[in-house]
VOPAGU-2260 file (C-alpha; in pm, 1 decimal, decimal comma):
REM VOPAGU-2260
SITE   aa  ch    i         X         Y         Z
SITE  MET   A    0   -8681,5    4125,0   -3233,0
SITE  GLU   A    1   -9028,7    3983,4   -3279,9
SITE  ALA   A    2   -9137,2    3635,1   -3171,8
SITE  LYS   A    3   -9465,1    3445,0   -3181,7
SITE  ILE   A    4   -9524,2    3229,3   -2874,3
SITE  ASP   A    5   -9791,6    2958,5   -2867,5
SITE  VAL   A    6   -9973,7    2962,8   -2533,2
SITE  LEU   A    7  -10200,8    2687,4   -2397,5
SITE  GLY   A    8  -10470,7    2744,2   -2139,1
SITE  MET   A    9  -10615,5    3079,9   -2242,6
SITE  THR   A   10  -10995,0    3063,7   -2253,7
SITE  CYS   A   11  -11131,4    3413,2   -2184,8
SITE  MET   A   12  -11053,5    3784,5   -2176,1
SITE  HIS   A   13  -10922,4    3748,6   -1820,9
SITE  CYS   A   14  -10662,4    3505,1   -1956,7
SITE  HIS   A   15  -10583,5    3748,6   -2238,7
SITE  GLU   A   16  -10528,2    4031,9   -1992,0
SITE  ARG   A   17  -10321,8    3816,5   -1756,0
SITE  VAL   A   18  -10083,8    3700,2   -2030,5
SITE  THR   A   19  -10058,0    4053,2   -2173,1
SITE  LYS   A   20   -9977,2    4196,1   -1829,6
SITE  ALA   A   21   -9721,6    3923,7   -1750,1
SITE  ILE   A   22   -9530,0    3981,5   -2072,1
SITE  SER   A   23   -9558,4    4360,3   -2087,5
SITE  SER   A   24   -9429,9    4393,7   -1730,4
SITE  LEU   A   25   -9085,5    4277,9   -1842,9
SITE  LYS   A   26   -8829,0    4549,7   -1911,2
SITE  GLY   A   27   -8734,7    4544,3   -2276,9
SITE  VAL   A   28   -9074,2    4435,8   -2408,0
SITE  GLU   A   29   -9187,7    4691,3   -2663,5
SITE  SER   A   30   -9528,4    4548,2   -2760,2
SITE  VAL   A   31   -9750,5    4246,3   -2699,6
SITE  ASP   A   32  -10041,2    4123,7   -2909,9
SITE  VAL   A   33  -10222,8    3828,3   -2750,9
SITE  SER   A   34  -10472,7    3630,2   -2960,4
SITE  LEU   A   35  -10727,0    3409,0   -2784,2
SITE  GLU   A   36  -10845,6    3272,8   -3119,6
SITE  GLU   A   37  -10497,4    3161,7   -3225,0
SITE  ASN   A   38  -10372,2    3080,6   -2872,3
SITE  ASN   A   39  -10056,1    3282,6   -2912,9
SITE  ALA   A   40   -9876,9    3603,6   -2829,2
SITE  THR   A   41   -9668,6    3810,2   -3068,5
SITE  VAL   A   42   -9401,9    3993,8   -2874,5
SITE  SER   A   43   -9167,5    4268,5   -2992,7
SITE  PHE   A   44   -8870,8    4310,1   -2759,1
SITE  ASP   A   45   -8514,7    4432,4   -2714,7
SITE  THR   A   46   -8285,9    4127,7   -2695,1
SITE  GLU   A   47   -8032,7    4322,8   -2492,3
SITE  LYS   A   48   -8284,8    4379,5   -2212,7
SITE  VAL   A   49   -8499,2    4062,5   -2209,8
SITE  THR   A   50   -8467,0    3707,8   -2343,2
SITE  LEU   A   51   -8720,0    3467,6   -2492,4
SITE  ASP   A   52   -8666,3    3244,7   -2189,9
SITE  GLU   A   53   -8763,1    3529,7   -1955,6
SITE  ILE   A   54   -9077,1    3590,0   -2161,7
SITE  ARG   A   55   -9159,1    3217,9   -2146,2
SITE  GLN   A   56   -9107,7    3220,1   -1769,9
SITE  ALA   A   57   -9343,4    3518,3   -1735,0
SITE  VAL   A   58   -9616,6    3329,1   -1922,8
SITE  THR   A   59   -9570,5    3010,1   -1721,9
SITE  GLY   A   60   -9556,0    3214,4   -1402,4
SITE  ALA   A   61   -9895,9    3356,2   -1492,9
SITE  GLY   A   62  -10032,7    3000,4   -1507,2
SITE  TYR   A   63  -10017,5    2919,2   -1878,2
SITE  GLU   A   64   -9810,7    2677,6   -2082,9
SITE  VAL   A   65   -9577,9    2783,1   -2364,0
SITE  VAL   A   66   -9578,3    2512,3   -2628,3
SITE  LYS   A   67   -9348,6    2671,3   -2887,0
SITE  VAL   A   68   -9110,4    2964,6   -2894,5
């Protein structure tokens, strides 16, 4: 499955790397493409191994706000 997640609070490449690392560390995530310009992350993942809620929790745990899933 692929989902686009809007993320608030990203302002620099450090933010980009932090969000990428938080999401990609989850088992079942196949790819992550974070866009600072669009303030979002496009995530490809296996729904049998990870849920959208777990991805959202990883982003908020990294210090950012998910505004739409």
